[in-house]
C-alpha atoms as one frame of an Amber mdcrd trajectory, in Angstrom:
protein
  44.339 -76.662  95.426  43.352 -73.610  97.366  39.695 -72.876  98.984  38.143
 -69.318  99.313  37.224 -68.140 102.938  36.187 -65.056 102.127  34.732 -62.813
  99.966  34.532 -58.703  99.463  32.996 -56.320  97.065  35.461 -53.062  97.373
  34.125 -49.428  96.499  36.096 -49.573  92.967  33.807 -52.725  92.156  36.943
 -54.879  92.160  36.491 -58.257  94.930  39.113 -58.893  96.999  39.351 -62.878
  97.989  40.724 -64.196 100.549  42.228 -67.632 100.266  43.837 -70.919 102.175
  46.726 -72.902  99.932  48.741 -75.621 101.449  52.477 -73.961 102.175  53.217
 -76.780  99.639  50.841 -75.047  96.690  52.883 -71.324  97.685  55.912 -72.836
  97.125  54.957 -73.808  93.923  54.100 -69.943  92.763  57.144 -69.342  93.951
  57.275 -65.012  93.740  54.613 -65.105  91.191  51.789 -63.842  93.150  50.889
 -61.088  90.812  48.076 -61.887  87.417  46.934 -65.241  89.691  44.676 -66.666
  87.952  41.458 -68.065  90.071  39.378 -71.142  87.857  36.739 -73.877  89.602
  36.832 -77.258  88.490  33.638 -76.974  88.207  33.834 -74.865  85.316  35.655
 -77.293  83.085  32.302 -79.092  81.910  33.235 -79.346  77.878  33.714 -82.806
  77.126  37.595 -83.762  75.461  39.467 -87.047  74.127  42.308 -88.596  74.511
  43.693 -90.331  71.286  46.116 -93.848  71.911  48.609 -94.416  69.428  51.375
 -96.566  69.020  51.808-100.408  70.453  49.012-100.740  73.004  48.201 -96.798
  73.187  51.452 -96.190  75.184  51.724 -92.917  72.870  48.403 -90.683  74.197
  47.412 -86.874  73.082  44.479 -84.484  73.937  42.323 -84.610  71.205  41.604
 -80.413  70.034  38.050 -80.268  70.145  36.582 -79.178  66.760  35.350 -75.883
  67.635  38.597 -75.233  68.796  40.662 -75.715  65.658  42.376 -73.661  63.962
  41.349 -72.508  59.896  45.346 -72.072  59.125  48.785 -73.536  60.244  49.511
 -71.443  63.316  53.205 -70.867  64.841  52.942 -72.754  68.180  56.601 -72.100
  69.492  54.722 -69.442  72.591  52.862 -72.454  73.979  53.121 -73.778  77.468
  51.246 -75.661  80.129  51.473 -76.667  83.755  50.478 -79.794  85.365  48.498
 -79.364  88.684  46.727 -82.513  91.362  44.819 -82.632  93.332  44.006 -85.553
  95.714  41.377 -86.728  92.842  42.005 -84.559  89.971  44.896 -83.669  87.420
  44.850 -80.169  85.777  46.766 -79.339  82.399  46.516 -75.812  81.773  47.603
 -75.002  78.508  48.640 -70.828  77.818  48.739 -69.679  74.394  49.434 -66.367
  73.651  45.856 -64.625  71.750  48.044 -63.271  69.237  48.733 -66.742  67.445
  45.113 -67.389  67.516
């Protein structure tokens, strides 16, 4: 995970961030240096659960909180995820296009 070195408000009300990343993080980005989303682990405050099934709980699922569940059956063909690991945490980021919500 990167660190913000400095930030500056520009004339057009955009904010310019200078960040520091390790070389393996930059390599993981590849050429995807546009449309990068910035987030903080401190924003993850909503509780969630892992559901364990099967013999001795070998199959595990992330439970979708009730407030986020869909009222109708949806097409999940465009669901993607990314796993990000830090020394102390593992992040699972799921991407679902808004048009199927």
